[in-house]
N, C-alpha and C positions, 0 to 999 in steps of 0.2 A: 628517795620517792620511787615505790616499786619496790623494794627493798625484798620484801617478801616474794614476791611472784619470782622475782627474776634469781634471787638466791636459792630458792628452793626447786628450780627448774634445775638448774645448774649441779645443785649437789645431786639431784636424782640422776643424773645424765652422769657424772663422774663418778658417781656409786655403781653405776652398772657394768659389770666385765662378763666378757661372753664365757659361759659358764658349760659348755658340750665338752667333748672328749678333750679337746686342746684348747685349752686357756691360752686368750693374747696375751704378750707379757705387757707391763704398763707402759703407756707410750713414754718416753726418753724424752728428756729436756730439747726445749729448741735450740737449734744449733745453725750455725752459717755455713754449713758442708757447700753448700750450694754457691757460696759469694764466689765472685772473680779472684783472680790469684791476685795478690797483693792489697787488697780488703780489708781493712783491719779486723782482728776476731772479737768477738761477743759474748759475755762470760752466758754460761748455758742457766735457763732458768728450771724452777723447779716445779712439778705437778701443780702445786697450788698456787703457784704467783701469778695470778693474773692481774697484774699490776700494768698502770700507764706505759713502763718499759717493755713489757712482754708484748702489748700490742701493738708499738712503733718497730719491735724487732721481727714480730711478725710479717708486719705490713714491709717493711725493709727487705725481708729472707723473700718473699713473695715475687716482690718487685723487681728482684736482682735474678730470680729463678726464670721470670716468663719467658716462652720463647716470643719471636716474632709475630706467629699467631696469637698472643695473647695469653695463652694457656697454662693454667699453674705446671710448673717443673714436676716432673715426673718423682714422686717421694714415696718412701718405703710407708706404707700401711699406717702404722704406729705415728709417724711425722706429720701424716694427713689429719690423723684424731688428736695429737697434740694444739698443733694450728686452729684447728677449727673448734676446740675447746677454748682455745684463749679468744678468739673471736667470738665462740658464743658468751662469753663471761664477760666481756665487753659490748653486750648486745651489737655487736658487726653483723647483722643476722644473713646478709648476702655474702660474706664473705669466707662464714663460718658455713654455708651451705656450700659452698664450691668445694671448699675440703672434702665434706663431709660425700661429696657426690662425685669426685675425683676417686675417693675411694671405693666407692662403691662402684663405679666404671670398670676401675682399670683390675679391681682384685675382688672380682664378685663372689670365690667361696673364700673369702678370709673372715678370720673369726670376728675380726671388728665389724663386720656389716652389719649385724644387727645392731651394734651401738652406734653405728653411723646412720641407719633408719632412723633409728629413734632419736637422733639429734636433726637430721633435717624436720622430722616431724614437729620436735620442740621449740626449732628455730622460727617453724611459722607460728605453731601457737602464742609463742611469747610476741610474737607480732600482731597475734589478734587477728591471724588469715585461718581461720578453722579451716576452713573448709579444704585450703590446701595441706593442710595438716592432717587431716583426717584418712586419707591412702598409707599415709607412712605409718599410721599406728594401725589401721585396719591389716596391713601386709604383716605387720608385725606380729598379731595376736593369730595370723591366722599360720606363717610360715616358721614359727619360733616360739609356738606355747612352750614348750618345754623349758625356754630359757627365760630366767628373769626379763630381760629385755621384752620379751613375748608378752609375758605377764601385764609388765606395765603398760607395754603399746595397748594391748586388749581394756587395759584399767583407761586407759586416756581416749579411747574412742568415747567411752559413756562421757567423759568431761568435756569432749567436743561437742559432742551432741547435744550436750546441755546449754552450751555458749552458742550452740547454733539454732536454737531455740525451738529443740525438740526432746521438753524433757521428757514425755513418754517413752522416746524411745531410749533415752540416758538411764533411765529408772531399767526397763527392762534388760539394759545392757550390765548396770552394775548389779541385778540379779543374775544373770547368765555368769558373772564373774565369781560371786559365790558359788554359782554350782559347777562350775569347773575349777576352780582355783581353790577350794575348804582351806587349803592352807597357806593363802597365798599373802601376799607381804603386807597389803590391804586391805583384807577381808574385813575386817571393823568398819573401818572407813566407808566400803563398798555397802556394807549395810545400812551404817547411818544417810549415804547421799541418795539410798534408794527410796530415802521416809521424804527427803527434803526435793526430790524428782518430783516423786506424786503430786506432791502438794503445789508446786512450779506448772505442773501437767490439770490441775483443778481437779484433783482425783483423792479428797482427805479421805475418804472410805480407804482405798487401797493405802495411804500412808497410814492410817491409825493400825489398820493389817498387820503392816509390816512393821508397825513399832510395837506390836503386841508378841510378834513373832520374834523380833530383835531382843526382845527384853526378856524371853523365855529364854533364847538359846544363850545369853550372857549374862545372867543374875546375878548379882551382886558384884559385877564389875562396872569400872565405869562407861562402859558401851550402855550398858543397862541404863546410868543416869543419865546419859547423853542423849538416848532414846527418848526418856522421861521427860528431859526438857524438850525435846522436839516436838513431843504431844503436848507440854505447858504452852510451845510457841504456836502450834497451829492453831489449840482453842483462842488464846487470845486473837490470832488473827481474826479466828471466823466469828469473834463475840461470845463464844459460847462461856457466860463467863462463873457459872455454876463448877462447869469442868475444871476450867483453870484453875479456881480456888483448891479444888481438889489435887492437881496433877500439883500444884507449887506446896500445899501444905505435905504432901507424899515427899516433896523432894526435898523442904525443912526437914526431914526428921533424918536427912540422910547425912554421915559425915562424908565430906567430897573428897576423892582421894585422886591421885594422879591421874591427868587424861581426862578429868571433867572438862566441860567447854564452857561451862558458866561459874558462877560462883554465888556465894549463899546473899549478896547484897543485890545484884540482880534479880534472882528467883524471889527477895523480900518483894521488889517495886513491882513486880509481874504482877504479884500477890493482892499488891494492895490499890493499883491501879483496875485489876479486874474487882476488888470489892468497891471502888469509886463508882465502876459503870453498871456494878450491879445495885447501885445507889443503898447501899449499907456504909453512910456516909462517915458514922463515928467511929465502925471498924476498919474503914478506910483511913482516917486519919492518925487512928491510933498506929495499924501497921507502917503509913509513911515517917510517923514519928521515931518509930523502930530503926530508920534507916540513919547512921548518925551520917552527920555532915560536916564532913574537914575540907580544908582547901582541896586535897588531891582526888576527894571523893565522887566521882560522876553521878551516882545514882543517889547518893546525899542531896546532891544539889539538885537532880530533880525532885526529890520529895519535899525539898523545901519550896519551890515553886507550887509544887500540886497544893500543898497545904497551905499556902497565901490564895491559892485559887477556891477552897474550901471555905474560907470566910472567917466570920466570928472569932472565936477566940483563937483560932489557931493561925489566923494573921500575926498573932502576938508570936505566935510558938515559933510561927516562920521566920520574923524580923529578928527575935533574938539567935536561931539558929545561923542566920545568914552574917550577922553582926560577928559570929565566933570564927565563923570563917574568913570574914573578910580581917579580922585581928591577924590570923595566920598569913594570909598573903603580905600585908603591912609588913609584919615582922620580915617575911621573907625578899621584899623588893628586890634586893641589890642581885638576889637570880633571875631578874624579870627586865634585863637592860633594853633599851630599843636602840640597838647602832641601827648606822647606813640609814638612816630617816631621812636623807635629802632623796637618796636614792628609790627606795620604798615610798616614799609618798607622791613622787615623781609618775614611777610606774602604776599605780592602784587609779590613779585621775582620770576617773571617766569610764572605769571598767565595774564599777560597781564589787570592788574585793575590800572588806575589812583589813587595814592594814596590820593589826592587832591579830587576827586571824593569821595572817603571814608569819610574823613574829612568833606565835605559837606553834604553827609548825616548824619554822626555820631551828627555834630550840629543840624541839625534838628530832631533828632531821641532823642538824651537823652542830649542835651549841654554839653556832655563831662562828664555828671555824671555817672560814672560806677556803682550804687547802684541804676540808675532809673529802675522804674519799671512800666508798663503800665495796666489797667482792662484789657487789652484783655492778659496779662499775657507773656509780651515783656518784656524781661530784659536786663540789661546792656547796656553797648556803645551804640551797633546797633542795640540795643531792638529785642534781636533774642526770636525764641521759641524754643519747645525742637522738634518740628515735621522738623524745618530746620535744629537741632542738629541731626534728624535721619536721613535725606538726605544727609546731608554736612559735618557731622563730622568727619566722617572716613578720606575722602580727607582732611580737616586739621590738621591731627592729632589728633582731638578730640571725635573718637569715643566713650568714655564712657565719655563724661561730662555729669553732672547733673545740673537741675534748678542753684542750688547756685552756680557752676561752673560760669554760665553764667554772673554771676558779677564779674569776674575775667578779666581784660582786657586782658591777654595771652592767655585766651582761647575764649574771645567773639571775638576778633580782628579776628585770622583765620578764624573762623567759618564763621563771615559775608564775610571775604571776600571770600571765598570760592563758598559761594553763589552769591556773586556779578561779578566774574570771570564768574559762568555758564550765568548768565541773559547777560553778556556782550558779551558773544559766541551767544547768543539766538536773541542780539540785536546790532551788531556788529553798530558803528560812530552814535551810537542812543542812546547818557546817557540818554535824557527825557524819552525813553521808558525804560530803565533800571532803573528808578528812580519810573517810575509811578508802574514797576512790583513790587521793591521792597513795594511800599504800597498800590497796588490793586490785586497784582497778575498777574502773567505774562500768566497765560491762557487768562485769559481777554487784557492784553497788545498785545498777539497776534494777537487776533479781530481786536483790535485797530489799529496795524499798517497795518491790510488788507484793514482796509475799507476803510484808511486815502488815499490809492493810490499812491498819491505825495510823492516825496522823499525829503520830507523837513520836517524840526523837530516842526514849527510852524502848520501847518498844522496837523500833526501824534498830538500835543496837544490839540486841539481842540476837536480832537477826543475822549478826553480819556473820558470816561461816569463817572464817579463818581467826584464830585464835590472837596471832601476834596480828592483825587490822582490828580485834575488838579492843585490843590492850592498846595499840597505838591511838583510837579515836580516844578513849579515856584520858591518856597523857595530854593530847592535844588539846583535849576540851576542859583539863585542868588548867593546861597554859591559860588558853582562850577567855578562862573567868580569870584567873589573875591579871592578864592583860587588859582588861576591859575594867576592871575596878581600881587597876594603878594608873590607865595613859587615857585620855580623851582620842577622838578620831583623827583628829591627827599628829599624834603622839606628844602630846605633853603631859607630864605628869600632873595626875588630880591631887590635890590637897586633903 
């Protein structure tokens, strides 16, 4: 759960190293050099060992080293950085910030300072405390523009402004990034994000102007294709069906290369949807039929539903397509178990959550391995993090749950269901948005839902802005389709 956001942010942080005249060395492994005499020694942990043991060791070392005033021990800058990174990897945000702040306060001229400032900003950002994250990113862009950390900070000013409901300012910041850092690490993303920021700011004309500019600059590349896809989404959202059909036809003629943020099926569905709404029914039916429906085909399943809605002979075609997918699902029924039935049914009671959707997410998150743990500090069956426990644990009767408790199904499932119940209330009758929120964050999903404007799940899915989150939605929805065909709402196998 939240694997994309947490892991991406951590990788970005660890990848940054000060690159001025003097490069800081890589932080050494955690050690217990501050432990009192007679304490047992601990095995050093490597840079990328973000395990439960690494977290426990960091906490023990901090506890042993604190003075009577409760302050952190005086450590070398690299050791502050090491412990902060371990805490951040485990979403222990306050503890991470304490070490970053100690480094900045005690060693204000050290080469690690930009990285520590970035870490503090990212810790607030991951907690969705965007107003508190913004000053750190602004300082990085202002004081360290010649270093990678400074460029990253400048870029994240735009991302933060977008999440502070300031899309116009975000668009301007993305454009300023393209002007100041024409060779920047995120240059092509800045162009594309400016387009969507203008859309969210209610400035479609500026979005179209920037689409055209981006396509001219990156002609023949994946960025060119992605900008054209942005035009297709904009036209669908604005109900400009003739323009949407033209954009879709141009996309269909392209050979999608690595880095393209859509698929042939997605483009085909948006084209069929546009034909349908342009009242070109026969052409729409043919376009829907051209999207193959298999058990794992998200847009194929939607196309089958749309064919059914078109009536007449299309209903028979839809029935044949659905039967073929159903046979695939039945043949693979053993791949869709329903474990922990009693715990799950108790957890969903009265919460408006379909237990089959919970199983669909659980299958994708952990493959039903109660001991699963991700590099982003997500644990257990539903891959929960401690910040989710802090928010939803009390409502699930698990207010005092610890990291280790999340490996227990009787704790993990109720907390996860409480979270899913909240997401379901936010996005009723749109399980795609629930799944996208579970992976990419509900604040992002709220923006994507608003941007889509159309009340169609396939149009929403096309707006999902993270490639990993979109793929996650497709997989969860394929799982959900299978569980709904194989099980009743009380998780009995259907015959």
